N, C-alpha and C positions, 0 to 999 in steps of 0.2 A: 453384190449383196445389198439389200435395202432394209432399213429399219423403220418401223412404224412408231409414231409418238402416241403413247397411251395416256389417256386422261382419266381422272377420277373425280367423282362428285364430292368426296370428302377426303381430307388428308389427316395423317396422324399428328397428334400432339404428344411429345415425349419429354421426359425429364433427363437433363444431362447431369452436370455437377451441382449438387445441392447438399454438401456436407453441413450439418448443424441446422437443418431445416427441411421442410417438405414443400412441394409445389403441386398445385392442382389447377384445373382449367374450367372456365365457365363460358357459355355463349347464351346470351339472353337470360341470364340468371340460372341456367341449368348446368349441372356438372357434365362435362364431356371429356372424351379422349380423342375425338376427331372434330374437324370443322371444315365447312365449305369455304372455298376461296372467296375473299371479299368480306367474310364475316369478321366482326370485332370480337376478339378473344380476350377474356379477362384472365390474367395470371394471378392466382391467389397464393401468397407466400405465408407459410406458418413456421417462423423461426423456433428453434428449440428454446427452452427456458434459459434466460440469461443472454440470448443473442438477439441482434437486430440485423435487418437486411441492409446491405450497403450498395449492392448493384445487381441488376437483372439483365441478362443478355439472351437473345434468341437468334437462331440460325436456321435458314431453310436448307433442306437437303433432299437429294433424290431418293426415290423409293428403293433403290438397290444398294444403299450404304448409309451409315449413320453420319451425322454432322462431324463427329470426331474422326471417323475413318476416312472421310472424303475431304478432310481439311487441306490435304496437299494438292487438291485440284480446285483452284478458285472458281472455275467455271461451273462447278456443281454445288458449291456452298456459298450462300449469300447471307450477310448479316441483315437483320430485320430491325427497324426502328421500334423500340419499346419505350413507352412513356408511362409515367406514374411516380409513385413514391411509397416509402414504407412497405406495406404488405399487399398492395394492389396495383397491378400494372396492366396495360393493354397494348395490343398490336393488331394490325389487319392481316388476316390469314392470306398467304400467297398461294399460288398454284403449286404447292410443294409441301412435304412434311416439315414440321418445325420442332426443333429441340430447344428447350429453355433451361438456362442455368442461373444459379443465384450465388452470391457471395455474402458472407455474414461476418460480423465482429462480435466479440464479447462486450456487452454494454451493461454495467451494473450500477444501479443507484447507490450513492454513497453519502454519508453525513457531510454536510458543509454548512458554514454559517458566515454571515457578514461580520468581519472583525470589528468594524467601527460601532456597530449596534448589535450587541450580543443577543438582544431579545427578538431579533428579526432573522428568521431562517431564510436561507437561500434555497428555493425549491428546485427540484428536477435536475440537480447536478448528478452526473454519472461518470464513472471511470471506464475507460476502454482498455481491453486487455487482449493479448495475443498468446496463443499456446506456446509453451516453451519447446523449442525444437529438440528432439532427441530424448524427451522425457514422456513416456507413454502414460496416459491416464490409468488410474488404479481403481478397480471396483471391489468393494467389500462384499464378499459372497453372502454374508449374513444379513446385511442391511440393504444391499443393492445400491448403495450410494457410490457414485463415481467421483473421484477426486482428480481434477485437472490442474496441473501446474501451469501458471500463467505469468507473463510479464506485464506490469502496468505500463501502458504506452502513452496514454493521453487522458485528459479530463474533458468532459463535454458539459460546458456551462451555458445555460440559456441567456438570452439578452436580458439585461437588468433594466426594467422600466424607469427606475428612479436614479439612473446613473448615465454618464456619457463617456465617450472615448477620452475626452479631456480630463474627466474626473471619474475614473472607473471605481467600481465597488471592490473593496479589499475582501478577499475570500480566504477562509481557512478550510482546507480539505483534510478529512480524516481517512487515512488509508486503513482498510480492513484486511487483516491477515488472511481470513477466509470468508467467503460469502456462499451460502447455500441457496440454490434456486431449484426447487423441486428435489429431484434425486441427484443433482449435480452440485459438487462443491468446487469452487474456483479458489485455488490457493496461490497467493502472490509469492513469487520467488525472487523478484528483483524489480527495480524501478528504472525505466528507460530514460534516455537523455531529455526528451521533450515532453515528459509525462505531465508536467504542470504548466506548460505554456498554453495559455488560453487563446483560443481562436476568436472568442467573443470580445470585441474591443471595450465593452462596458463593464468588464470584470477582469480582475487580476488576482492570481493566487499569491498571497503574501505569507501564509503559514501552512505548514504541512505537519499533521500529527501522525507519527509512525506507530505501527501496531505493536502489541505485546507478542514478541516471537522469541524463540529459544536463542537465536543468534540474530545479529543485525542483518537486514536485507541489503544485498549489494545495490549500490546506487550509481548510476552512470554519471560520467563527467557532465556537469552543466545542468543536471536535473533540478538541483536546488538553487539555480539562478535562472529561472524561466524568462526573466525580462532583462537579464544582464547583471542584475544586482542580487546579492545573496538574500534569501528569504529566511524566516524563522523556521527552524526544524525542531519540533517537540518530540522527544523520544521517551520511552520508558526509562526510569531511573537506572534500571539494571543494565541498560545498553547505552547509557549516556557517553561513556568513554569510548565505546566502539564507534559510534557515529561521529563523535567529535574528532577522533583521530583518523577517520576515513578520508583518504586522499581527495576524492571528489567533493568533500565537504570542507575543504581547507579554508576557503574564503568565508564560509558561514561560521566556522569555528573561530577564525581570527577576528571576525566582526562581532563576536560574542552572541551569535544567533543560534547556538545549539543548546537546548535546555530540556529539563524535565520539569513537570509540574507535580508536586507532591502534596498530598493532604496529610497533615500531621495526625498520626493514629492516637497519640496521647500528648501530654505536656512534654514528656521526654521521649526521645527516640534516638537510635544510633544511625550513623551514616558513614559511608566511605565511597571512594571513587578512584578510578585509574587516571583521572585528570584533576587538576586543581578546579575547585568549584567555588563560586562567589557565595559568601555567607549572606543569605537574605536579611534584609532589614527586619528587626524585630526578633531575630533568633540569637541565641547565645550558645557558643561552643565550649565544651568542657572536656577535660581529661578525666579518666576514671582510674582509681588505684585502690589497692587493698591495704588497709591499715589495721593490722592485727586480724581480728575476725570481722571487721566492718568494711563495707564497700563505700568509698567516699569519692566525691567529685570536686573538681576545682576549675574555675573559669580560665580559659586560655588567654594569656595576656594579649592585648591588642597588637603589641609590637610583633608577636609571633604570628599574627594573622595577616598583617599588612603586606599588600603586594601592589605597589603603585598607589593608585587612588581608591582601591577597593580592599576589603577584607576577604581572605580566601581560606578555605580548608585545603591544606596541601594534599596533593595526590598520595594515595597509598597510606593513608592514616585513618584509623578508626577513631571517631569522636562521638561524644554524647551531645545531643542538641536539645535545647530547651526553648519552648515557644508556646503557642496556643493550640489546644486540641481542636481538630477538625478544620483548622485554618489551612488554606492552600498557599504554597510557596513555590516560586520559580527557582529552580536549581540550575544555574547557568554555568556551562563549562567555560573556564577562564584560560585563554591561550597564553599562559605564562611560561611554563617550563616544558610541557610535553609537546613534541612536534608532530604535526600532521603526517600521517603515513607510517607512524610507529605503532607498535603493539603495546597495549597497556601492560605495565608491570603488575605482578601479583604479590610481591614481597612487601613486608611492613617497612615503611620508610622511617619510622620512629622519629618523627620531626618534633614531637612535643615531649619534653622531659617529664619523666615519672608516669607517663601514660601506659596503662596496661591493656587498653583496648587494641585489638588487632583488626585490620581491615578485612572485609570479605569481598574481594574483587571479583571472584568467580564463585558461584554456588558450590558448596562443598560440605562434607561431613566433618564434624569435630569430635574429638575424643570425649566420652562421657567422664564427668568428674574433673576434667581439666579446664573446661570452659563454661562460662555463664552467658546466657542470652537475656536481653531485656524484654520483659513482658509486663504490660500494665504498670509501667513506671518502676518496676523492680527487676533486679537481676536474679535469674533462676539458673540453677545448675543444669547442664545438659545431662539427662539421665541415660540416653541411648543415642548412638550416632547413626541411627537408621535414616533419619530425615536430614536433608541438606539445609544448611542455613542459606537463605537467599542472598544473592549478590547485592552489594552496596549497603549492607548492614555492617555491624561490627560485633565482635565477640570479646568477652572479658576473660583473659587468661589468668587463672588463679594458681596454677602449678607450673 
């Protein structure tokens, strides 16, 4: 039996794997689905919103089977050299059909700034994310918005023209809990081990701002030590104790590099935490008590606040703070008594004699008429317990 070799003047151009983007072809500027052997084919990639192209591959295959189906027979499938970058690539059409595939990553611009010069933004910083395995995207039938759970895996920092590898620029990266691009919302569920290790030698991440989330984001071991040394982790006040006691942040916590930044809402405000916190300079801590029908406060003696070389508000105590309205203060977790890897306690430690303020370590409801909350420098009775008091505040128990 004899076989004849059949030739064709034009060969098919087909798309293989291209999840999160589309692929089209051009020859001489015209859109095509076939091309003659020897022609230069331009591959045009159109990533979905929030994605960028990372790799493009092409394979030649025979007319009687696809590149994937024939991949077990190397004699019938050949890889083709594809050159280019970003969203435009080219190759020379062989005497065979060609299937082109592309790979993509989630690549989202993110707030970042130079820590040494706060008036100078660092442009074009992006975070790279991967879809969480085993968690399917969810589409809201009313809005059509699809939420995709992701892991933050890396930061993409451009070269810094005014810095060198010997003297790199210090960068603060602000993690966004969610980022919407078109009809897609990327929701960060965790932080990977090398998330903040910069590949650009002229920049180094020295601070990370964690987002306002209901619970602390799981952080992989080493993530907050991208260059071997612990970096500053700035958390929401409500999650300060959770991040401070998180085992992968042990070195950051013990180096006093886990903190919250709080803007004073008024001259007086209440505070509590599941870990000891350093009393910032310029602030005064008070107990609050009921004297007859009057609410009174008294400064906590320095001896009761002293912990080594610093003054601290001890864990699980509600206190009144006095300072400057609208001033921002660093609330630093102090690694004095609470050990890394433990769960923050929620009970009142009652460390300060006569104090009737109770800590709110976790947001909760309080009985109407039994508790007062501070508002506009005055304590007001809770009239209904339908609204939770936010964590890290304090309530005044009157009954």
